[in-house]
C-alpha positions as CSV (number, residue, x, y, z in Angstrom):
1,M,17.8,-6.7,-2.8
2,D,14.9,-8.5,-1.0
3,E,14.1,-12.1,-2.0
4,H,12.1,-10.9,-5.0
5,N,14.9,-8.8,-6.5
6,Q,17.3,-11.6,-5.8
7,A,15.1,-14.0,-7.7
8,L,14.9,-11.4,-10.5
9,A,18.7,-11.0,-10.6
10,A,19.2,-14.8,-10.7
11,N,17.1,-14.9,-13.8
12,V,18.2,-11.8,-15.7
13,H,21.8,-11.6,-14.8
14,P,23.0,-14.6,-12.7
15,S,26.0,-13.8,-10.6
16,D,27.6,-17.2,-11.3
17,W,27.1,-17.1,-15.1
18,V,30.1,-18.2,-17.2
19,N,30.1,-17.0,-20.8
20,P,30.4,-19.9,-23.3
21,K,33.3,-20.4,-25.6
22,P,32.5,-18.9,-29.1
23,E,31.7,-21.5,-31.7
24,G,33.1,-20.4,-35.0
25,R,30.9,-18.2,-37.1
26,Y,27.3,-17.5,-36.0
27,N,24.4,-17.2,-38.3
28,L,23.2,-14.3,-36.1
29,V,24.7,-12.3,-33.3
30,V,22.1,-10.3,-31.4
31,V,23.3,-7.2,-29.4
32,G,20.9,-6.4,-26.7
33,A,18.4,-8.7,-24.8
34,G,15.3,-6.5,-24.6
35,P,12.1,-7.4,-26.4
36,A,13.5,-7.0,-29.9
37,G,16.7,-8.9,-29.1
38,L,15.0,-11.7,-27.3
39,V,12.5,-12.3,-30.1
40,A,15.2,-12.2,-32.7
41,A,17.4,-14.6,-30.9
42,A,14.7,-17.1,-29.9
43,G,13.0,-16.9,-33.3
44,A,16.3,-17.5,-35.2
45,A,17.4,-20.3,-32.8
46,G,14.0,-22.0,-33.2
47,L,14.5,-22.1,-37.0
48,G,17.9,-23.9,-36.5
49,A,20.3,-20.9,-36.7
50,K,23.4,-20.8,-34.6
51,V,22.8,-17.7,-32.4
52,A,24.8,-15.6,-29.9
53,L,23.0,-13.1,-27.7
54,V,25.0,-10.3,-26.0
55,E,23.6,-8.3,-23.0
56,K,25.6,-5.8,-20.9
57,H,23.1,-5.5,-18.1
58,L,19.7,-7.2,-17.6
59,L,17.9,-9.7,-19.8
60,G,14.4,-8.5,-20.6
61,G,15.5,-4.9,-21.1
62,D,13.4,-2.0,-20.0
63,C,10.0,-3.7,-20.6
64,L,10.6,-6.3,-17.9
65,N,12.8,-4.5,-15.5
66,V,11.7,-0.8,-15.5
67,G,8.9,-0.5,-18.0
68,C,5.8,-2.3,-19.0
69,V,5.8,-5.0,-16.3
70,P,6.4,-2.9,-13.2
71,S,4.3,0.0,-14.4
72,K,1.2,-2.0,-15.2
73,T,1.5,-3.9,-12.0
74,L,1.6,-0.6,-10.1
75,I,-1.4,0.7,-12.2
76,R,-3.4,-2.4,-11.3
77,S,-2.9,-1.7,-7.6
78,S,-3.9,1.9,-8.1
79,R,-7.1,0.8,-9.9
80,A,-7.9,-1.4,-6.9
81,A,-7.6,1.6,-4.7
82,A,-9.8,3.7,-6.9
83,E,-12.4,1.0,-7.0
84,V,-12.6,1.0,-3.2
85,L,-12.9,4.8,-3.1
86,Q,-15.6,4.7,-5.8
87,A,-17.5,1.7,-4.5
88,S,-20.4,3.7,-3.2
89,R,-21.4,4.6,-6.8
90,F,-22.4,0.9,-7.1
91,G,-24.2,0.7,-3.8
92,V,-21.3,-0.9,-2.0
93,H,-20.3,1.0,1.2
94,I,-16.7,0.3,2.4
95,P,-16.2,0.9,6.2
96,A,-14.1,3.9,7.0
97,G,-10.4,3.3,7.5
98,A,-9.5,1.6,4.2
99,E,-6.0,2.7,3.2
100,V,-3.2,1.9,0.7
101,D,-0.3,0.0,2.1
102,F,2.3,1.4,-0.3
103,P,5.2,-0.9,0.8
104,A,2.9,-3.9,0.1
105,V,2.0,-2.5,-3.3
106,M,5.7,-2.2,-4.2
107,E,6.4,-5.7,-2.7
108,R,3.7,-7.1,-5.0
109,L,5.4,-5.3,-7.9
110,R,8.8,-6.8,-7.2
111,R,7.3,-10.3,-6.6
112,L,5.3,-10.4,-9.9
113,R,8.2,-8.9,-11.9
114,A,10.5,-11.7,-10.5
115,R,7.9,-14.3,-11.4
116,I,7.5,-13.0,-15.0
117,S,11.3,-12.8,-15.4
118,A,11.5,-16.5,-15.7
119,H,10.3,-16.2,-19.3
120,D,13.4,-14.2,-20.1
121,S,15.9,-16.0,-17.9
122,A,19.4,-17.0,-18.8
123,K,18.5,-20.7,-18.1
124,H,15.5,-20.5,-20.5
125,L,17.6,-18.9,-23.3
126,A,20.4,-21.5,-22.9
127,A,17.8,-24.3,-23.1
128,Q,16.9,-22.9,-26.6
129,G,20.4,-23.4,-27.8
130,I,21.3,-19.7,-27.6
131,D,24.9,-18.8,-26.6
132,L,24.4,-16.1,-24.1
133,F,27.2,-13.6,-23.3
134,F,27.2,-11.0,-20.6
135,G,29.5,-8.0,-21.1
136,E,30.0,-4.7,-22.9
137,P,29.8,-5.4,-26.7
138,R,32.1,-3.6,-29.1
139,F,32.2,-4.0,-32.9
140,T,35.7,-4.6,-34.2
141,G,34.9,-5.0,-37.8
142,S,32.1,-5.4,-40.4
143,D,31.5,-9.0,-39.3
144,R,32.7,-9.3,-35.7
145,L,32.5,-7.9,-32.2
146,E,34.1,-8.4,-28.9
147,V,32.5,-9.1,-25.5
148,A,34.3,-9.9,-22.3
149,G,37.5,-10.8,-24.1
150,A,35.8,-13.1,-26.6
151,S,35.5,-12.4,-30.3
152,L,32.3,-13.3,-32.0
153,R,32.1,-13.7,-35.8
154,F,28.8,-13.5,-37.6
155,A,27.2,-13.8,-41.0
156,R,24.5,-11.4,-39.8
157,A,23.9,-9.3,-36.7
158,V,21.1,-7.3,-35.2
159,I,21.5,-4.3,-33.0
160,A,18.7,-4.2,-30.4
161,T,20.2,-2.1,-27.6
162,G,17.0,-0.1,-26.9
163,A,16.8,3.4,-25.5
164,R,17.0,5.1,-22.1
165,A,15.3,7.9,-20.3
166,V,16.5,11.4,-21.0
167,S,17.0,14.3,-18.6
168,L,16.1,18.0,-19.0
169,P,18.5,21.0,-18.8
170,I,16.5,22.6,-15.9
171,P,18.8,24.5,-13.5
172,G,19.1,22.7,-10.2
173,L,17.3,19.5,-11.3
174,K,20.3,17.3,-11.3
175,E,21.5,18.6,-7.9
176,A,18.0,18.2,-6.4
177,G,17.7,14.7,-7.7
178,Y,14.9,13.1,-9.7
179,L,13.3,9.9,-10.7
180,T,12.8,8.3,-14.1
181,N,11.0,5.1,-15.2
182,E,14.4,3.5,-14.5
183,T,14.4,4.4,-10.8
184,V,10.8,5.1,-9.7
185,F,10.0,1.4,-9.2
186,E,12.7,1.2,-6.5
187,L,10.6,3.3,-4.2
188,T,9.5,1.7,-0.9
189,E,8.0,4.8,0.7
190,R,5.1,6.7,-0.9
191,P,6.0,10.3,-1.8
192,K,3.6,12.6,0.0
193,R,4.0,15.1,-2.9
194,L,5.1,14.1,-6.4
195,A,5.9,16.3,-9.4
196,C,5.7,14.7,-12.8
197,I,7.4,16.5,-15.6
198,G,5.9,15.6,-19.0
199,A,2.2,14.8,-19.7
200,G,2.9,12.2,-22.3
201,P,2.1,8.5,-21.8
202,I,4.6,7.8,-19.0
203,G,3.8,11.0,-17.1
204,C,0.0,10.5,-17.4
205,E,0.1,6.8,-16.4
206,L,2.3,7.3,-13.3
207,S,0.6,10.6,-12.3
208,Q,-2.7,8.9,-12.0
209,A,-1.3,5.8,-10.4
210,F,0.5,7.7,-7.6
211,R,-2.5,10.0,-7.1
212,R,-4.8,7.0,-6.6
213,L,-2.2,5.5,-4.2
214,G,-2.4,8.6,-2.0
215,S,0.3,11.0,-3.3
216,E,-0.5,14.6,-4.0
217,V,0.5,15.0,-7.7
218,F,1.5,18.0,-9.8
219,L,1.7,17.3,-13.5
220,F,3.8,19.8,-15.6
221,D,3.8,20.2,-19.4
222,A,4.4,23.0,-21.9
223,A,1.5,21.8,-24.0
224,P,-2.1,23.2,-23.6
225,H,-3.5,19.8,-22.6
226,V,-2.3,16.3,-21.7
227,L,-1.3,13.8,-24.3
228,I,-0.8,16.5,-26.9
229,R,-0.1,14.0,-29.7
230,E,-3.3,12.0,-29.1
231,D,-6.8,12.6,-30.4
232,A,-7.9,15.9,-28.8
233,D,-11.3,14.5,-27.8
234,A,-9.7,11.6,-26.1
235,A,-7.2,13.8,-24.3
236,Q,-10.0,16.1,-23.1
237,I,-11.8,13.2,-21.4
238,L,-8.6,12.1,-19.6
239,Q,-7.8,15.6,-18.5
240,K,-11.3,16.0,-17.1
241,V,-10.8,12.7,-15.1
242,F,-7.4,13.9,-13.8
243,L,-9.0,17.1,-12.5
244,E,-11.8,15.2,-10.9
245,E,-9.3,12.9,-9.2
246,G,-7.4,15.9,-7.8
247,I,-4.3,15.9,-10.0
248,H,-2.9,19.5,-10.1
249,L,-2.3,20.3,-13.8
250,V,0.3,22.9,-14.7
251,L,-0.1,23.3,-18.5
252,E,1.4,25.7,-20.9
253,G,4.1,26.0,-18.3
254,Q,7.9,26.4,-18.1
255,I,10.0,25.2,-15.2
256,Q,12.6,27.9,-14.4
257,R,14.7,26.1,-11.8
258,V,14.6,23.6,-9.0
259,E,16.2,24.0,-5.6
260,N,16.6,22.0,-2.4
261,Q,15.3,23.3,0.9
262,G,15.9,20.7,3.5
263,L,14.1,17.6,2.5
264,E,11.9,19.5,0.0
265,K,12.4,20.2,-3.6
266,I,11.1,23.6,-4.7
267,I,10.0,23.9,-8.3
268,H,9.9,27.4,-9.6
269,Y,7.8,27.8,-12.8
270,S,5.8,30.1,-14.9
271,A,2.4,29.1,-16.5
272,R,0.0,31.1,-18.6
273,G,1.6,34.4,-17.7
274,K,2.0,33.8,-13.9
275,E,5.0,32.7,-11.9
276,D,4.7,30.4,-8.9
277,A,6.5,27.7,-6.9
278,V,5.5,24.4,-5.4
279,A,7.3,22.2,-2.8
280,V,7.4,18.4,-3.4
281,D,9.2,15.4,-2.0
282,Q,10.0,13.6,-5.3
283,I,10.3,14.7,-9.0
284,L,9.6,12.2,-11.8
285,V,10.9,13.1,-15.3
286,G,9.1,11.4,-18.2
287,V,9.8,13.4,-21.3
288,G,11.3,11.0,-23.8
289,R,13.9,8.4,-24.7
290,A,17.3,8.5,-26.3
291,P,18.7,5.5,-28.3
292,N,21.6,3.5,-26.8
293,V,24.2,3.8,-29.5
294,E,27.2,4.9,-27.5
295,G,30.1,2.6,-26.7
296,L,29.3,0.1,-29.5
297,N,32.1,1.3,-31.8
298,L,29.6,1.3,-34.7
299,E,32.1,3.2,-36.8
300,A,34.3,0.1,-37.0
301,A,31.3,-1.9,-38.4
302,G,30.4,0.8,-40.9
303,V,27.0,1.4,-39.2
304,A,25.7,5.0,-39.5
305,Y,23.8,6.4,-36.5
306,D,22.6,9.6,-34.8
307,T,22.7,10.1,-31.1
308,K,19.1,11.4,-31.1
309,L,17.4,9.3,-33.9
310,G,19.4,6.1,-33.4
311,V,20.8,3.6,-35.8
312,R,20.0,4.5,-39.4
313,V,18.1,1.7,-41.2
314,N,16.2,1.2,-44.5
315,D,12.7,-0.1,-44.8
316,R,14.0,-3.7,-44.4
317,L,15.6,-2.6,-41.1
318,Q,19.1,-3.0,-42.7
319,T,21.8,-0.7,-41.5
320,T,24.5,0.9,-43.7
321,N,26.4,-2.3,-43.3
322,S,24.4,-4.9,-45.3
323,K,25.3,-7.7,-42.8
324,I,23.9,-5.8,-39.8
325,Y,20.3,-5.0,-39.0
326,A,18.6,-3.1,-36.2
327,A,15.3,-3.4,-34.4
328,G,13.4,-1.8,-31.6
329,D,13.9,1.5,-29.8
330,V,17.4,1.9,-31.0
331,C,16.2,2.6,-34.5
332,M,12.4,3.1,-34.5
333,A,10.2,6.1,-34.0
334,Y,7.5,3.8,-32.4
335,K,9.1,2.9,-29.1
336,F,6.8,0.1,-27.9
337,T,7.5,-3.5,-26.9
338,H,5.0,-4.8,-29.5
339,A,6.7,-2.7,-32.2
340,A,10.1,-4.1,-31.2
341,D,8.6,-7.6,-31.3
342,A,7.2,-7.1,-34.8
343,A,10.4,-5.6,-36.1
344,A,12.4,-8.5,-34.8
345,R,10.3,-10.9,-36.8
346,I,11.0,-8.8,-39.9
347,V,14.8,-9.0,-39.2
348,I,14.7,-12.8,-38.8
349,E,13.2,-13.2,-42.3
350,N,15.2,-10.6,-44.0
351,A,18.6,-11.3,-42.4
352,L,18.5,-15.1,-42.4
353,F,16.5,-15.8,-45.5
354,G,16.9,-12.8,-47.8
355,G,13.3,-11.7,-47.3
356,R,11.9,-8.4,-48.4
357,K,9.6,-7.6,-45.5
358,R,9.1,-3.9,-44.9
359,A,8.8,-2.1,-41.6
360,S,6.5,0.5,-43.3
361,A,3.9,-2.2,-43.9
362,L,3.5,-2.8,-40.1
363,V,0.2,-1.7,-38.6
364,I,1.3,-0.5,-35.2
365,P,-1.2,0.3,-32.4
366,W,-0.5,1.9,-29.1
367,C,-2.3,2.3,-25.8
368,T,-1.9,4.7,-22.8
369,Y,-2.8,2.7,-19.7
370,T,-4.6,5.4,-17.8
371,D,-8.1,5.0,-16.6
372,P,-9.8,5.2,-19.0
373,E,-7.3,3.9,-21.4
374,I,-6.7,5.5,-24.7
375,A,-5.9,3.2,-27.6
376,H,-5.1,4.1,-31.2
377,V,-4.3,2.5,-34.5
378,G,-3.8,3.9,-38.0
379,M,-4.5,7.4,-39.1
380,Y,-5.9,10.4,-37.3
381,E,-8.1,12.8,-39.2
382,K,-5.2,15.2,-39.6
383,D,-3.1,12.4,-41.1
384,A,-5.7,11.6,-43.7
385,A,-6.2,15.3,-44.5
386,K,-2.4,15.8,-45.0
387,A,-2.4,12.8,-47.3
388,G,-5.3,14.2,-49.3
389,I,-7.6,11.3,-48.3
390,P,-11.4,12.2,-47.9
391,V,-12.5,10.9,-44.5
392,A,-15.8,10.0,-42.8
393,T,-15.6,9.8,-39.0
394,L,-18.0,7.6,-37.1
395,V,-18.3,8.0,-33.3
396,K,-20.1,5.8,-30.7
397,R,-20.3,7.3,-27.2
398,L,-20.0,4.8,-24.4
399,S,-22.9,6.5,-22.7
400,D,-25.0,4.9,-25.5
401,V,-23.6,1.4,-25.0
402,D,-25.6,-0.7,-22.6
403,R,-22.7,-2.5,-21.0
404,A,-20.8,0.7,-20.4
405,V,-23.8,2.2,-18.7
406,A,-24.2,-0.9,-16.5
407,D,-20.4,-0.8,-15.7
408,G,-20.6,2.9,-14.8
409,E,-17.9,3.5,-17.4
410,E,-19.7,6.0,-19.7
411,E,-16.8,8.4,-20.1
412,G,-15.4,7.3,-23.5
413,F,-16.1,6.5,-27.1
414,V,-15.1,4.5,-30.1
415,K,-14.1,6.7,-33.0
416,I,-13.4,5.1,-36.4
417,H,-12.2,6.9,-39.6
418,V,-13.1,5.4,-43.0
419,R,-12.3,6.5,-46.5
420,R,-15.4,8.5,-47.5
421,G,-17.9,6.6,-49.6
422,T,-16.3,3.2,-48.5
423,D,-16.0,1.1,-45.4
424,Q,-12.2,1.0,-45.6
425,I,-10.9,1.6,-42.1
426,L,-8.1,4.2,-42.0
427,G,-7.7,4.6,-38.2
428,A,-9.4,4.4,-34.9
429,T,-9.2,5.7,-31.3
430,I,-10.9,4.1,-28.4
431,V,-11.4,5.6,-25.0
432,A,-12.6,3.0,-22.5
433,R,-11.4,1.3,-19.3
434,H,-10.1,-1.6,-21.4
435,A,-9.5,0.1,-24.7
436,G,-6.2,-1.8,-25.2
437,E,-8.2,-5.0,-25.2
438,M,-10.9,-3.7,-27.5
439,I,-8.7,-2.2,-30.3
440,G,-7.4,-5.6,-31.4
441,E,-10.5,-6.2,-33.5
442,I,-9.8,-3.0,-35.5
443,I,-6.1,-3.8,-35.8
444,L,-7.0,-7.2,-37.3
445,A,-9.4,-5.5,-39.7
446,I,-6.9,-2.9,-40.9
447,T,-4.1,-5.5,-41.2
448,H,-6.2,-7.9,-43.3
449,K,-8.2,-5.2,-45.1
450,V,-11.6,-6.1,-43.6
451,G,-14.0,-3.3,-44.1
452,L,-16.0,-1.8,-41.2
453,G,-19.2,-2.9,-42.9
454,K,-18.1,-6.5,-42.7
455,I,-17.5,-6.2,-38.9
456,A,-21.3,-5.5,-38.6
457,S,-22.0,-9.0,-39.9
458,A,-19.9,-10.6,-37.1
459,I,-22.0,-11.4,-34.0
460,H,-20.7,-9.7,-30.9
461,P,-21.8,-11.0,-27.4
462,Y,-24.3,-8.8,-25.7
463,P,-23.8,-6.9,-23.5
464,T,-20.2,-5.9,-24.1
465,Q,-18.5,-2.6,-24.6
466,A,-16.9,-4.0,-27.8
467,E,-20.3,-4.1,-29.2
468,A,-19.8,-0.4,-30.0
469,I,-17.5,-1.4,-32.8
470,R,-20.3,-3.6,-34.4
471,Q,-22.7,-0.7,-34.0
472,L,-20.4,1.6,-35.9
473,G,-20.3,-1.1,-38.6
474,D,-24.1,-0.8,-38.9
475,A,-23.8,3.0,-39.0
476,C,-21.2,2.7,-41.8
477,N,-23.5,0.5,-43.8
478,A,-26.4,2.8,-43.3
479,A,-24.3,5.8,-44.4
480,R,-23.5,4.1,-47.6
481,L,-27.2,3.7,-48.4
482,T,-27.6,6.5,-51.0
483,P,-30.9,8.2,-51.6
484,G,-31.2,6.7,-55.0
485,L,-30.6,3.2,-53.7
486,K,-33.0,3.8,-50.8
487,R,-35.7,4.8,-53.4
488,L,-35.0,1.7,-55.4
489,L,-35.4,-0.5,-52.3
490,T,-38.6,1.3,-51.3
491,W,-40.0,0.7,-54.8
492,W,-39.0,-3.0,-54.7
493,L,-40.5,-3.6,-51.3
494,A,-43.8,-1.8,-52.4
495,W,-43.9,-4.1,-55.4
496,R,-43.4,-7.2,-53.2
497,R,-46.4,-6.1,-51.1
498,R,-48.5,-6.2,-54.2
499,A,-47.1,-9.3,-55.7
């Protein structure tokens, strides 16, 4: 609890906070103050609704406290370290002796998190006219819940309690002790040796970050390659980078048990027919999320749920109780902050104004913030094939993009899938250092049904890496130029020469 964490706590759970007295019946009671809950509460209050927001722990949820904000802050420091180590590639020679100050890296993380937390602070929410209640919420009927001894009645409610990190039934793991995304950012001393279990987005991001900050890293997964759910070509590029940076990959493996030996944690595993063991100082588990549905007494409210899949909702995000909706990680397969934000906006319209907005209509992108980043939106080729949609795939390698060559960032590509014979964009994957920034143009095009050919007519600044998207637009237009049409154009131009 240094000054930064004290500032964080003062914003997201003030020790002197006094819950307000409930005011009759609320238009909307929001349970959970993570991204979905905050957007729902602030959006409804901004439209004039009487809103109560209930949070049992910290405002901002995982994203602010133990997710997006601290992880991306850590990743930025790790990128700075990598830039120093790779500076000689650009003709810049750094004197020997440069090193990572890990405690300073973590101090920066805590400082910036505390600064950003002001956006989600109790004071800020109260200023918007939201009644904020801290405490354990518990439904007591179809239109009411209790929190800290107070009863809140509502016309509509939204459950936005999020999800939490899950463990693994590995013998000895619990006894040896392990980190998750909920505890790893509390470190003040760099682990000399770190094992990451799970080569999904969390495992990959933090494996690379800690490796660049000076830890020896072992990344375990049962799959044959990292990011098994991603585009295989994209995952292959990232895996190559990981090996070049010295991350030890243990793929197609199974951890048999973990045991303590003094200050070391010994991981016994089998991989590709061989058994081995490795000693590490810390273990990070990043294998998935479980919805927070326990303790809410959802039965009393008539809300159906599953402990693995979360609260059951229809396409309008309405639960089995027509007065209660849900949004975010507690009910959605896509567990991203931006997906929770979008879902909360649907809930506001549907719950308060009888709207018919559908969650299935959302165009949800995602990005894994490794270096290079991998960003995706829409369908993969396999999705289109399963749906029986004929696909044409266009690829632009960054090694053929002038700005990427100048930046020394040639490992990557822009891959766009269109419906064959048209310029309708079905999906896209981008592998680039700032892929998450680049994919926005394609998200906009899919959302508003702008064809890839039309993107070619939009002038892109030169030189930029995003110019690769325009170049694929040109390629799409060229591919649609049939032999018959080309013969007709050739005849026309020949006639014009004679005219």
